[in-house]
A tleap script that builds the chain and sets N, CA, C and O, in Angstrom:
source leaprc.protein.ff14SB
mol = sequence {
  NMET GLN TYR PHE LEU VAL LYS SER GLU PRO
  PHE LYS TYR SER TRP GLU GLN PHE ASN LYS
  ASP GLY ARG THR PHE TRP ASP GLY VAL ARG
  ASN TYR GLN ALA ARG ASN ASN MET LYS GLU
  MET LYS GLU GLY ASP LEU VAL LEU PHE TYR
  HIE SER ASN GLU GLY LYS CYS VAL VAL GLY
  ILE ALA LYS VAL MET LYS GLU PHE TYR GLN
  ASP PRO THR THR ASP ASP VAL LYS TRP VAL
  VAL VAL ASP LEU ALA PRO ILE GLU SER LEU
  LYS ASN PRO VAL THR LEU GLU THR ILE LYS
  LYS ASP GLU ARG LEU LYS ASP VAL SER LEU
  VAL ARG GLN GLY ARG LEU SER VAL MET THR
  LEU LYS ALA GLU GLU PHE ASP ARG ILE VAL
  GLU LEU GLY CSER
}
set mol.1.N position { 1.913 -10.167 -12.784 }
set mol.1.CA position { 1.673 -8.918 -12.056 }
set mol.1.C position { 0.907 -9.239 -10.781 }
set mol.1.O position { -0.091 -9.959 -10.791 }
set mol.2.N position { 1.411 -8.678 -9.679 }
set mol.2.CA position { 0.733 -8.808 -8.399 }
set mol.2.C position { 0.313 -7.415 -7.935 }
set mol.2.O position { 0.813 -6.399 -8.418 }
set mol.3.N position { -0.615 -7.399 -6.991 }
set mol.3.CA position { -1.174 -6.137 -6.508 }
set mol.3.C position { -1.152 -6.132 -4.985 }
set mol.3.O position { -1.366 -7.152 -4.331 }
set mol.4.N position { -0.886 -4.942 -4.445 }
set mol.4.CA position { -0.753 -4.780 -2.997 }
set mol.4.C position { -1.395 -3.474 -2.565 }
set mol.4.O position { -1.755 -2.633 -3.389 }
set mol.5.N position { -1.530 -3.324 -1.256 }
set mol.5.CA position { -1.950 -2.069 -0.647 }
set mol.5.C position { -1.023 -1.824 0.530 }
set mol.5.O position { -0.782 -2.720 1.339 }
set mol.6.N position { -0.502 -0.599 0.621 }
set mol.6.CA position { 0.303 -0.195 1.774 }
set mol.6.C position { -0.406 0.960 2.467 }
set mol.6.O position { -1.088 1.772 1.841 }
set mol.7.N position { -0.221 1.002 3.773 }
set mol.7.CA position { -0.849 2.056 4.581 }
set mol.7.C position { 0.214 2.963 5.175 }
set mol.7.O position { 1.303 2.525 5.545 }
set mol.8.N position { -0.135 4.236 5.255 }
set mol.8.CA position { 0.719 5.194 5.943 }
set mol.8.C position { -0.157 6.256 6.588 }
set mol.8.O position { -1.136 6.717 6.000 }
set mol.9.N position { 0.209 6.633 7.798 }
set mol.9.CA position { -0.495 7.735 8.447 }
set mol.9.C position { -0.001 9.022 7.795 }
set mol.9.O position { 1.206 9.257 7.734 }
set mol.10.N position { -0.917 9.859 7.306 }
set mol.10.CA position { -0.512 11.056 6.564 }
set mol.10.C position { 0.440 11.976 7.324 }
set mol.10.O position { 1.296 12.614 6.710 }
set mol.11.N position { 0.307 12.055 8.643 }
set mol.11.CA position { 1.193 12.942 9.397 }
set mol.11.C position { 2.613 12.372 9.483 }
set mol.11.O position { 3.559 13.108 9.761 }
set mol.12.N position { 2.765 11.058 9.245 }
set mol.12.CA position { 4.096 10.442 9.256 }
set mol.12.C position { 4.705 10.439 7.859 }
set mol.12.O position { 5.863 10.816 7.680 }
set mol.13.N position { 3.918 10.011 6.866 }
set mol.13.CA position { 4.396 10.000 5.477 }
set mol.13.C position { 3.180 10.012 4.561 }
set mol.13.O position { 2.504 8.999 4.387 }
set mol.14.N position { 2.918 11.165 3.984 }
set mol.14.CA position { 1.711 11.356 3.176 }
set mol.14.C position { 1.968 11.056 1.704 }
set mol.14.O position { 3.112 10.988 1.254 }
set mol.15.N position { 0.886 10.880 0.975 }
set mol.15.CA position { 0.949 10.716 -0.475 }
set mol.15.C position { 1.619 11.947 -1.103 }
set mol.15.O position { 2.396 11.816 -2.049 }
set mol.16.N position { 1.321 13.116 -0.586 }
set mol.16.CA position { 1.905 14.348 -1.097 }
set mol.16.C position { 3.425 14.335 -0.929 }
set mol.16.O position { 4.158 14.698 -1.849 }
set mol.17.N position { 3.893 13.920 0.243 }
set mol.17.CA position { 5.339 13.842 0.488 }
set mol.17.C position { 5.978 12.790 -0.410 }
set mol.17.O position { 7.064 13.002 -0.949 }
set mol.18.N position { 5.302 11.655 -0.571 }
set mol.18.CA position { 5.774 10.579 -1.435 }
set mol.18.C position { 5.969 11.102 -2.864 }
set mol.18.O position { 6.971 10.794 -3.509 }
set mol.19.N position { 5.017 11.887 -3.349 }
set mol.19.CA position { 5.124 12.466 -4.689 }
set mol.19.C position { 6.289 13.446 -4.789 }
set mol.19.O position { 6.986 13.486 -5.803 }
set mol.20.N position { 6.500 14.236 -3.736 }
set mol.20.CA position { 7.643 15.168 -3.725 }
set mol.20.C position { 8.964 14.401 -3.762 }
set mol.20.O position { 9.899 14.778 -4.468 }
set mol.21.N position { 9.020 13.315 -2.984 }
set mol.21.CA position { 10.247 12.507 -2.915 }
set mol.21.C position { 10.497 11.759 -4.229 }
set mol.21.O position { 11.646 11.573 -4.631 }
set mol.22.N position { 9.430 11.336 -4.889 }
set mol.22.CA position { 9.562 10.631 -6.162 }
set mol.22.C position { 9.872 9.149 -6.053 }
set mol.22.O position { 9.617 8.386 -6.985 }
set mol.23.N position { 10.419 8.744 -4.922 }
set mol.23.CA position { 10.754 7.339 -4.684 }
set mol.23.C position { 11.153 7.235 -3.219 }
set mol.23.O position { 11.718 8.169 -2.649 }
set mol.24.N position { 10.852 6.080 -2.613 }
set mol.24.CA position { 11.252 5.884 -1.226 }
set mol.24.C position { 11.402 4.399 -0.943 }
set mol.24.O position { 10.875 3.561 -1.676 }
set mol.25.N position { 12.126 4.079 0.127 }
set mol.25.CA position { 12.076 2.697 0.602 }
set mol.25.C position { 11.000 2.637 1.681 }
set mol.25.O position { 10.888 3.533 2.518 }
set mol.26.N position { 10.220 1.577 1.647 }
set mol.26.CA position { 9.086 1.420 2.553 }
set mol.26.C position { 9.583 0.728 3.806 }
set mol.26.O position { 9.777 -0.487 3.820 }
set mol.27.N position { 9.791 1.512 4.870 }
set mol.27.CA position { 10.390 0.975 6.081 }
set mol.27.C position { 9.429 1.012 7.258 }
set mol.27.O position { 8.298 1.485 7.149 }
set mol.28.N position { 9.907 0.505 8.376 }
set mol.28.CA position { 9.126 0.556 9.608 }
set mol.28.C position { 8.144 -0.584 9.776 }
set mol.28.O position { 7.411 -0.614 10.764 }
set mol.29.N position { 8.106 -1.521 8.844 }
set mol.29.CA position { 7.174 -2.652 8.954 }
set mol.29.C position { 7.726 -3.625 9.996 }
set mol.29.O position { 8.829 -4.154 9.850 }
set mol.30.N position { 6.936 -3.851 11.051 }
set mol.30.CA position { 7.374 -4.735 12.129 }
set mol.30.C position { 6.305 -5.780 12.453 }
set mol.30.O position { 6.121 -6.167 13.608 }
set mol.31.N position { 5.622 -6.216 11.431 }
set mol.31.CA position { 4.623 -7.274 11.547 }
set mol.31.C position { 5.048 -8.357 10.563 }
set mol.31.O position { 5.351 -8.062 9.407 }
set mol.32.N position { 5.072 -9.614 11.017 }
set mol.32.CA position { 5.592 -10.692 10.171 }
set mol.32.C position { 4.766 -10.910 8.912 }
set mol.32.O position { 5.327 -11.142 7.841 }
set mol.33.N position { 3.450 -10.839 9.023 }
set mol.33.CA position { 2.620 -11.047 7.840 }
set mol.33.C position { 2.836 -9.920 6.826 }
set mol.33.O position { 2.938 -10.176 5.626 }
set mol.34.N position { 2.905 -8.681 7.303 }
set mol.34.CA position { 3.163 -7.543 6.416 }
set mol.34.C position { 4.547 -7.687 5.773 }
set mol.34.O position { 4.707 -7.442 4.577 }
set mol.35.N position { 5.539 -8.082 6.566 }
set mol.35.CA position { 6.890 -8.292 6.026 }
set mol.35.C position { 6.881 -9.373 4.947 }
set mol.35.O position { 7.499 -9.210 3.895 }
set mol.36.N position { 6.184 -10.469 5.208 }
set mol.36.CA position { 6.114 -11.554 4.223 }
set mol.36.C position { 5.445 -11.079 2.938 }
set mol.36.O position { 5.837 -11.489 1.845 }
set mol.37.N position { 4.443 -10.222 3.063 }
set mol.37.CA position { 3.800 -9.654 1.869 }
set mol.37.C position { 4.802 -8.794 1.089 }
set mol.37.O position { 4.813 -8.824 -0.141 }
set mol.38.N position { 5.635 -8.034 1.791 }
set mol.38.CA position { 6.654 -7.229 1.109 }
set mol.38.C position { 7.655 -8.119 0.393 }
set mol.38.O position { 8.133 -7.773 -0.687 }
set mol.39.N position { 7.976 -9.265 0.985 }
set mol.39.CA position { 8.924 -10.186 0.349 }
set mol.39.C position { 8.355 -10.783 -0.941 }
set mol.39.O position { 9.106 -11.251 -1.797 }
set mol.40.N position { 7.034 -10.766 -1.077 }
set mol.40.CA position { 6.385 -11.273 -2.293 }
set mol.40.C position { 6.387 -10.250 -3.429 }
set mol.40.O position { 6.162 -10.607 -4.585 }
set mol.41.N position { 6.641 -8.983 -3.106 }
set mol.41.CA position { 6.596 -7.924 -4.120 }
set mol.41.C position { 7.715 -8.096 -5.127 }
set mol.41.O position { 8.858 -8.377 -4.767 }
set mol.42.N position { 7.370 -7.924 -6.397 }
set mol.42.CA position { 8.334 -8.004 -7.490 }
set mol.42.C position { 8.379 -6.660 -8.207 }
set mol.42.O position { 7.395 -5.922 -8.225 }
set mol.43.N position { 9.526 -6.352 -8.795 }
set mol.43.CA position { 9.668 -5.116 -9.545 }
set mol.43.C position { 8.560 -5.011 -10.592 }
set mol.43.O position { 8.327 -5.943 -11.361 }
set mol.44.N position { 7.877 -3.855 -10.609 }
set mol.44.CA position { 6.786 -3.629 -11.560 }
set mol.44.C position { 5.395 -3.891 -10.992 }
set mol.44.O position { 4.403 -3.465 -11.584 }
set mol.45.N position { 5.302 -4.585 -9.853 }
set mol.45.CA position { 3.991 -4.796 -9.228 }
set mol.45.C position { 3.384 -3.452 -8.840 }
set mol.45.O position { 4.100 -2.488 -8.567 }
set mol.46.N position { 2.059 -3.403 -8.820 }
set mol.46.CA position { 1.360 -2.162 -8.492 }
set mol.46.C position { 0.846 -2.186 -7.058 }
set mol.46.O position { 0.465 -3.230 -6.528 }
set mol.47.N position { 0.848 -1.005 -6.447 }
set mol.47.CA position { 0.556 -0.866 -5.022 }
set mol.47.C position { -0.378 0.322 -4.812 }
set mol.47.O position { -0.093 1.434 -5.257 }
set mol.48.N position { -1.490 0.076 -4.132 }
set mol.48.CA position { -2.362 1.183 -3.742 }
set mol.48.C position { -1.825 1.806 -2.460 }
set mol.48.O position { -1.370 1.095 -1.563 }
set mol.49.N position { -1.876 3.122 -2.373 }
set mol.49.CA position { -1.377 3.878 -1.219 }
set mol.49.C position { -2.590 4.345 -0.421 }
set mol.49.O position { -3.443 5.067 -0.937 }
set mol.50.N position { -2.660 3.929 0.837 }
set mol.50.CA position { -3.813 4.196 1.707 }
set mol.50.C position { -3.396 5.083 2.865 }
set mol.50.O position { -2.427 4.789 3.565 }
set mol.51.N position { -4.135 6.177 3.066 }
set mol.51.CA position { -3.933 7.024 4.243 }
set mol.51.C position { -4.715 6.419 5.402 }
set mol.51.O position { -5.944 6.362 5.359 }
set mol.52.N position { -4.012 5.967 6.436 }
set mol.52.CA position { -4.676 5.375 7.599 }
set mol.52.C position { -4.880 6.420 8.690 }
set mol.52.O position { -4.252 7.478 8.684 }
set mol.53.N position { -5.758 6.107 9.610 }
set mol.53.CA position { -6.113 6.959 10.756 }
set mol.53.C position { -6.764 8.270 10.331 }
set mol.53.O position { -7.944 8.487 10.608 }
set mol.54.N position { -6.017 9.148 9.665 }
set mol.54.CA position { -6.582 10.402 9.146 }
set mol.54.C position { -6.999 10.165 7.706 }
set mol.54.O position { -6.187 9.727 6.891 }
set mol.55.N position { -8.234 10.443 7.388 }
set mol.55.CA position { -8.683 10.295 6.006 }
set mol.55.C position { -9.227 8.923 5.704 }
set mol.55.O position { -10.317 8.798 5.146 }
set mol.56.N position { -8.482 7.878 6.065 }
set mol.56.CA position { -8.890 6.499 5.803 }
set mol.56.C position { -9.377 6.321 4.373 }
set mol.56.O position { -10.546 6.022 4.129 }
set mol.57.N position { -8.448 6.513 3.424 }
set mol.57.CA position { -8.822 6.369 2.025 }
set mol.57.C position { -7.612 6.025 1.162 }
set mol.57.O position { -6.471 6.361 1.478 }
set mol.58.N position { -7.908 5.344 0.064 }
set mol.58.CA position { -6.895 5.064 -0.950 }
set mol.58.C position { -6.743 6.331 -1.779 }
set mol.58.O position { -7.729 6.858 -2.294 }
set mol.59.N position { -5.511 6.824 -1.912 }
set mol.59.CA position { -5.286 8.105 -2.570 }
set mol.59.C position { -4.455 8.020 -3.848 }
set mol.59.O position { -4.443 8.959 -4.643 }
set mol.60.N position { -3.754 6.888 -4.050 }
set mol.60.CA position { -2.912 6.821 -5.235 }
set mol.60.C position { -2.396 5.436 -5.544 }
set mol.60.O position { -2.637 4.475 -4.813 }
set mol.61.N position { -1.670 5.361 -6.661 }
set mol.61.CA position { -1.091 4.115 -7.148 }
set mol.61.C position { 0.422 4.298 -7.226 }
set mol.61.O position { 0.920 5.301 -7.739 }
set mol.62.N position { 1.141 3.303 -6.703 }
set mol.62.CA position { 2.597 3.291 -6.755 }
set mol.62.C position { 3.055 2.017 -7.463 }
set mol.62.O position { 2.267 1.114 -7.744 }
set mol.63.N position { 4.344 1.980 -7.735 }
set mol.63.CA position { 4.933 0.809 -8.392 }
set mol.63.C position { 6.147 0.358 -7.600 }
set mol.63.O position { 6.892 1.182 -7.069 }
set mol.64.N position { 6.345 -0.960 -7.521 }
set mol.64.CA position { 7.539 -1.508 -6.881 }
set mol.64.C position { 8.711 -1.298 -7.832 }
set mol.64.O position { 8.697 -1.767 -8.970 }
set mol.65.N position { 9.731 -0.583 -7.345 }
set mol.65.CA position { 10.907 -0.266 -8.147 }
set mol.65.C position { 12.093 -1.191 -7.832 }
set mol.65.O position { 12.956 -1.426 -8.678 }
set mol.66.N position { 12.114 -1.706 -6.598 }
set mol.66.CA position { 13.193 -2.615 -6.190 }
set mol.66.C position { 12.615 -3.602 -5.185 }
set mol.66.O position { 11.895 -3.225 -4.261 }
set mol.67.N position { 12.948 -4.875 -5.387 }
set mol.67.CA position { 12.454 -5.933 -4.505 }
set mol.67.C position { 13.133 -5.864 -3.143 }
set mol.67.O position { 14.078 -5.100 -2.950 }
set mol.68.N position { 12.647 -6.665 -2.204 }
set mol.68.CA position { 13.041 -6.529 -0.801 }
set mol.68.C position { 14.543 -6.648 -0.563 }
set mol.68.O position { 15.260 -7.393 -1.231 }
set mol.69.N position { 14.975 -5.868 0.433 }
set mol.69.CA position { 16.349 -5.918 0.927 }
set mol.69.C position { 16.323 -5.509 2.394 }
set mol.69.O position { 15.303 -5.037 2.897 }
set mol.70.N position { 17.441 -5.691 3.071 }
set mol.70.CA position { 17.546 -5.405 4.507 }
set mol.70.C position { 17.094 -3.978 4.817 }
set mol.70.O position { 17.507 -3.032 4.145 }
set mol.71.N position { 16.244 -3.826 5.837 }
set mol.71.CA position { 15.793 -2.508 6.281 }
set mol.71.C position { 16.987 -1.728 6.832 }
set mol.71.O position { 17.562 -2.121 7.847 }
set mol.72.N position { 17.370 -0.620 6.172 }
set mol.72.CA position { 18.539 0.137 6.625 }
set mol.72.C position { 18.329 0.891 7.933 }
set mol.72.O position { 19.278 1.456 8.477 }
set mol.73.N position { 17.096 0.908 8.447 }
set mol.73.CA position { 16.835 1.640 9.688 }
set mol.73.C position { 17.011 0.763 10.929 }
set mol.73.O position { 16.833 1.234 12.052 }
set mol.74.N position { 17.365 -0.524 10.727 }
set mol.74.CA position { 17.558 -1.427 11.865 }
set mol.74.C position { 18.676 -2.417 11.564 }
set mol.74.O position { 18.951 -2.737 10.408 }
set mol.75.N position { 19.312 -2.894 12.629 }
set mol.75.CA position { 20.335 -3.927 12.479 }
set mol.75.C position { 19.715 -5.324 12.503 }
set mol.75.O position { 20.395 -6.310 12.219 }
set mol.76.N position { 18.441 -5.410 12.839 }
set mol.76.CA position { 17.745 -6.693 12.926 }
set mol.76.C position { 17.486 -7.222 11.513 }
set mol.76.O position { 16.729 -6.626 10.747 }
set mol.77.N position { 18.115 -8.330 11.183 }
set mol.77.CA position { 18.041 -8.874 9.815 }
set mol.77.C position { 16.664 -9.435 9.446 }
set mol.77.O position { 16.434 -9.790 8.290 }
set mol.78.N position { 15.755 -9.517 10.408 }
set mol.78.CA position { 14.407 -10.041 10.116 }
set mol.78.C position { 13.591 -9.071 9.272 }
set mol.78.O position { 12.642 -9.491 8.610 }
set mol.79.N position { 13.934 -7.779 9.277 }
set mol.79.CA position { 13.062 -6.768 8.667 }
set mol.79.C position { 13.610 -6.273 7.344 }
set mol.79.O position { 14.816 -6.098 7.174 }
set mol.80.N position { 12.697 -6.049 6.411 }
set mol.80.CA position { 13.069 -5.682 5.045 }
set mol.80.C position { 12.313 -4.436 4.591 }
set mol.80.O position { 11.351 -4.003 5.226 }
set mol.81.N position { 12.771 -3.876 3.481 }
set mol.81.CA position { 12.095 -2.768 2.806 }
set mol.81.C position { 11.994 -3.107 1.322 }
set mol.81.O position { 12.681 -4.002 0.831 }
set mol.82.N position { 11.142 -2.391 0.625 }
set mol.82.CA position { 11.100 -2.390 -0.838 }
set mol.82.C position { 11.134 -0.930 -1.266 }
set mol.82.O position { 10.775 -0.042 -0.493 }
set mol.83.N position { 11.563 -0.686 -2.493 }
set mol.83.CA position { 11.529 0.674 -3.031 }
set mol.83.C position { 10.245 0.848 -3.827 }
set mol.83.O position { 9.895 0.014 -4.662 }
set mol.84.N position { 9.549 1.948 -3.552 }
set mol.84.CA position { 8.310 2.283 -4.248 }
set mol.84.C position { 8.430 3.666 -4.875 }
set mol.84.O position { 9.157 4.527 -4.381 }
set mol.85.N position { 7.706 3.861 -5.968 }
set mol.85.CA position { 7.623 5.174 -6.606 }
set mol.85.C position { 6.161 5.457 -6.926 }
set mol.85.O position { 5.435 4.551 -7.335 }
set mol.86.N position { 5.716 6.699 -6.746 }
set mol.86.CA position { 4.331 7.050 -7.074 }
set mol.86.C position { 4.124 7.039 -8.591 }
set mol.86.O position { 4.992 7.467 -9.353 }
set mol.87.N position { 2.965 6.545 -9.008 }
set mol.87.CA position { 2.615 6.504 -10.434 }
set mol.87.C position { 1.547 7.554 -10.749 }
set mol.87.O position { 1.715 8.386 -11.641 }
set mol.88.N position { 0.445 7.495 -9.993 }
set mol.88.CA position { -0.609 8.487 -10.228 }
set mol.88.C position { -1.522 8.614 -9.020 }
set mol.88.O position { -1.719 7.664 -8.263 }
set mol.89.N position { -2.070 9.806 -8.859 }
set mol.89.CA position { -3.064 10.058 -7.815 }
set mol.89.C position { -4.423 9.611 -8.323 }
set mol.89.O position { -4.716 9.715 -9.515 }
set mol.90.N position { -5.250 9.114 -7.416 }
set mol.90.CA position { -6.629 8.820 -7.790 }
set mol.90.C position { -7.381 10.138 -7.898 }
set mol.90.O position { -7.192 11.037 -7.078 }
set mol.91.N position { -8.223 10.251 -8.899 }
set mol.91.CA position { -9.011 11.472 -9.100 }
set mol.91.C position { -9.886 11.730 -7.871 }
set mol.91.O position { -10.012 12.864 -7.408 }
set mol.92.N position { -10.483 10.662 -7.358 }
set mol.92.CA position { -11.324 10.738 -6.157 }
set mol.92.C position { -10.815 9.715 -5.147 }
set mol.92.O position { -10.859 8.516 -5.423 }
set mol.93.N position { -10.334 10.156 -3.984 }
set mol.93.CA position { -9.919 9.191 -2.962 }
set mol.93.C position { -11.053 8.210 -2.649 }
set mol.93.O position { -12.220 8.599 -2.595 }
set mol.94.N position { -10.706 6.945 -2.446 }
set mol.94.CA position { -11.697 5.908 -2.159 }
set mol.94.C position { -11.649 5.616 -0.664 }
set mol.94.O position { -10.670 5.074 -0.152 }
set mol.95.N position { -12.730 5.987 0.025 }
set mol.95.CA position { -12.765 5.863 1.482 }
set mol.95.C position { -12.975 4.421 1.927 }
set mol.95.O position { -13.498 3.587 1.189 }
set mol.96.N position { -12.553 4.159 3.150 }
set mol.96.CA position { -12.786 2.850 3.754 }
set mol.96.C position { -14.285 2.556 3.789 }
set mol.96.O position { -14.711 1.425 3.555 }
set mol.97.N position { -15.066 3.567 4.079 }
set mol.97.CA position { -16.525 3.412 4.117 }
set mol.97.C position { -17.056 2.929 2.761 }
set mol.97.O position { -17.889 2.025 2.703 }
set mol.98.N position { -16.571 3.534 1.681 }
set mol.98.CA position { -16.984 3.135 0.331 }
set mol.98.C position { -16.579 1.693 0.050 }
set mol.98.O position { -17.357 0.919 -0.509 }
set mol.99.N position { -15.365 1.339 0.438 }
set mol.99.CA position { -14.871 -0.027 0.225 }
set mol.99.C position { -15.727 -1.028 0.991 }
set mol.99.O position { -16.089 -2.075 0.456 }
set mol.100.N position { -16.048 -0.710 2.235 }
set mol.100.CA position { -16.868 -1.620 3.056 }
set mol.100.C position { -18.271 -1.817 2.486 }
set mol.100.O position { -18.862 -2.885 2.646 }
set mol.101.N position { -18.803 -0.795 1.825 }
set mol.101.CA position { -20.163 -0.870 1.268 }
set mol.101.C position { -20.220 -1.596 -0.074 }
set mol.101.O position { -21.295 -2.005 -0.515 }
set mol.102.N position { -19.069 -1.757 -0.724 }
set mol.102.CA position { -19.034 -2.342 -2.061 }
set mol.102.C position { -19.031 -3.870 -1.965 }
set mol.102.O position { -18.107 -4.464 -1.410 }
set mol.103.N position { -20.060 -4.485 -2.505 }
set mol.103.CA position { -20.214 -5.941 -2.449 }
set mol.103.C position { -19.011 -6.654 -3.070 }
set mol.103.O position { -18.626 -7.730 -2.612 }
set mol.104.N position { -18.421 -6.070 -4.098 }
set mol.104.CA position { -17.289 -6.706 -4.785 }
set mol.104.C position { -15.997 -6.639 -3.962 }
set mol.104.O position { -15.005 -7.281 -4.306 }
set mol.105.N position { -16.013 -5.866 -2.884 }
set mol.105.CA position { -14.810 -5.709 -2.057 }
set mol.105.C position { -14.993 -6.254 -0.636 }
set mol.105.O position { -14.194 -5.960 0.252 }
set mol.106.N position { -16.032 -7.035 -0.430 }
set mol.106.CA position { -16.346 -7.492 0.935 }
set mol.106.C position { -15.262 -8.378 1.549 }
set mol.106.O position { -15.168 -8.475 2.773 }
set mol.107.N position { -14.448 -9.024 0.720 }
set mol.107.CA position { -13.406 -9.911 1.241 }
set mol.107.C position { -12.010 -9.301 1.196 }
set mol.107.O position { -11.029 -9.981 1.497 }
set mol.108.N position { -11.910 -8.019 0.821 }
set mol.108.CA position { -10.593 -7.383 0.718 }
set mol.108.C position { -9.923 -7.349 2.096 }
set mol.108.O position { -10.582 -7.154 3.117 }
set mol.109.N position { -8.604 -7.541 2.101 }
set mol.109.CA position { -7.858 -7.584 3.366 }
set mol.109.C position { -8.017 -6.311 4.189 }
set mol.109.O position { -7.970 -6.363 5.418 }
set mol.110.N position { -8.202 -5.188 3.540 }
set mol.110.CA position { -8.370 -3.921 4.247 }
set mol.110.C position { -9.566 -3.969 5.194 }
set mol.110.O position { -9.558 -3.325 6.243 }
set mol.111.N position { -10.589 -4.728 4.827 }
set mol.111.CA position { -11.780 -4.878 5.657 }
set mol.111.C position { -11.586 -6.019 6.661 }
set mol.111.O position { -11.926 -5.881 7.836 }
set mol.112.N position { -11.041 -7.137 6.195 }
set mol.112.CA position { -10.899 -8.324 7.048 }
set mol.112.C position { -9.765 -8.200 8.065 }
set mol.112.O position { -9.892 -8.687 9.188 }
set mol.113.N position { -8.658 -7.557 7.689 }
set mol.113.CA position { -7.491 -7.432 8.568 }
set mol.113.C position { -7.081 -5.971 8.635 }
set mol.113.O position { -6.026 -5.590 8.129 }
set mol.114.N position { -7.903 -5.171 9.250 }
set mol.114.CA position { -7.750 -3.728 9.247 }
set mol.114.C position { -6.441 -3.193 9.786 }
set mol.114.O position { -6.047 -2.078 9.444 }
set mol.115.N position { -5.757 -3.962 10.623 }
set mol.115.CA position { -4.517 -3.448 11.225 }
set mol.115.C position { -3.269 -3.796 10.411 }
set mol.115.O position { -2.182 -3.298 10.706 }
set mol.116.N position { -3.413 -4.638 9.399 }
set mol.116.CA position { -2.275 -5.050 8.584 }
set mol.116.C position { -1.812 -3.890 7.704 }
set mol.116.O position { -2.632 -3.276 7.022 }
set mol.117.N position { -0.513 -3.578 7.707 }
set mol.117.CA position { -0.017 -2.379 7.017 }
set mol.117.C position { 0.420 -2.613 5.572 }
set mol.117.O position { 0.520 -1.665 4.793 }
set mol.118.N position { 0.678 -3.860 5.215 }
set mol.118.CA position { 1.024 -4.220 3.836 }
set mol.118.C position { 0.238 -5.471 3.501 }
set mol.118.O position { 0.393 -6.501 4.157 }
set mol.119.N position { -0.612 -5.385 2.476 }
set mol.119.CA position { -1.477 -6.527 2.170 }
set mol.119.C position { -1.541 -6.794 0.677 }
set mol.119.O position { -1.313 -5.908 -0.148 }
set mol.120.N position { -1.854 -8.030 0.357 }
set mol.120.CA position { -2.042 -8.408 -1.041 }
set mol.120.C position { -3.471 -8.076 -1.459 }
set mol.120.O position { -4.385 -8.032 -0.636 }
set mol.121.N position { -3.638 -7.846 -2.756 }
set mol.121.CA position { -4.959 -7.625 -3.340 }
set mol.121.C position { -5.097 -8.543 -4.547 }
set mol.121.O position { -4.119 -8.822 -5.241 }
set mol.122.N position { -6.306 -9.004 -4.789 }
set mol.122.CA position { -6.592 -9.708 -6.035 }
set mol.122.C position { -6.682 -8.656 -7.136 }
set mol.122.O position { -6.993 -7.494 -6.874 }
set mol.123.N position { -6.408 -9.075 -8.371 }
set mol.123.CA position { -6.464 -8.141 -9.507 }
set mol.123.C position { -7.811 -7.443 -9.575 }
set mol.123.O position { -7.872 -6.239 -9.824 }
set mol.124.N position { -8.901 -8.189 -9.357 }
set mol.124.CA position { -10.235 -7.588 -9.455 }
set mol.124.C position { -10.500 -6.590 -8.323 }
set mol.124.O position { -11.246 -5.629 -8.512 }
set mol.125.N position { -9.893 -6.810 -7.143 }
set mol.125.CA position { -10.031 -5.847 -6.042 }
set mol.125.C position { -9.275 -4.559 -6.378 }
set mol.125.O position { -9.795 -3.458 -6.198 }
set mol.126.N position { -8.055 -4.710 -6.862 }
set mol.126.CA position { -7.261 -3.556 -7.275 }
set mol.126.C position { -8.017 -2.752 -8.338 }
set mol.126.O position { -8.173 -1.537 -8.219 }
set mol.127.N position { -8.480 -3.446 -9.371 }
set mol.127.CA position { -9.191 -2.785 -10.471 }
set mol.127.C position { -10.450 -2.080 -9.997 }
set mol.127.O position { -10.759 -0.985 -10.466 }
set mol.128.N position { -11.183 -2.692 -9.074 }
set mol.128.CA position { -12.424 -2.095 -8.573 }
set mol.128.C position { -12.129 -0.816 -7.785 }
set mol.128.O position { -12.829 0.186 -7.937 }
set mol.129.N position { -11.104 -0.853 -6.952 }
set mol.129.CA position { -10.761 0.346 -6.167 }
set mol.129.C position { -10.319 1.470 -7.103 }
set mol.129.O position { -10.712 2.621 -6.914 }
set mol.130.N position { -9.506 1.148 -8.110 }
set mol.130.CA position { -9.075 2.151 -9.075 }
set mol.130.C position { -10.292 2.707 -9.835 }
set mol.130.O position { -10.372 3.906 -10.104 }
set mol.131.N position { -11.229 1.821 -10.173 }
set mol.131.CA position { -12.467 2.259 -10.864 }
set mol.131.C position { -13.261 3.223 -9.988 }
set mol.131.O position { -13.759 4.242 -10.465 }
set mol.132.N position { -13.373 2.893 -8.709 }
set mol.132.CA position { -14.104 3.768 -7.766 }
set mol.132.C position { -13.422 5.122 -7.623 }
set mol.132.O position { -14.081 6.125 -7.350 }
set mol.133.N position { -12.100 5.154 -7.807 }
set mol.133.CA position { -11.355 6.395 -7.669 }
set mol.133.C position { -11.260 7.224 -8.939 }
set mol.133.O position { -10.670 8.305 -8.936 }
set mol.134.N position { -11.838 6.723 -10.025 }
set mol.134.CA position { -11.757 7.428 -11.331 }
set mol.134.C position { -12.808 8.522 -11.448 }
set mol.134.O position { -12.878 9.204 -12.471 }
savepdb mol mol.pdb
quit
């Protein structure tokens, strides 16, 4: 099992919309490191959903439903998508501020590489964020 975090601006694609849709392909990634992280995702891996810009907080947990394939929104073969489905909302959204203050999360990619839209998480980082959101 691997763990990831994906970011979305709520006005573009919110956790609420994701829940209404029930499943989506994660598109629009145009950063090589983020793309490479998506290529590492395996079916069943867990993914934290983060609202960026507005809110700046982790709001829910999703699951990888289908591993990477060609991004259908572009003809450029360099870019890929994965299929994700929402699993559960966090009882309490976990803010970036809370994450930055938590000693156990000081090395999380969300803090170190704030602009990266798809990132890997260690199991203990994933578990800690979920604990903070309970």
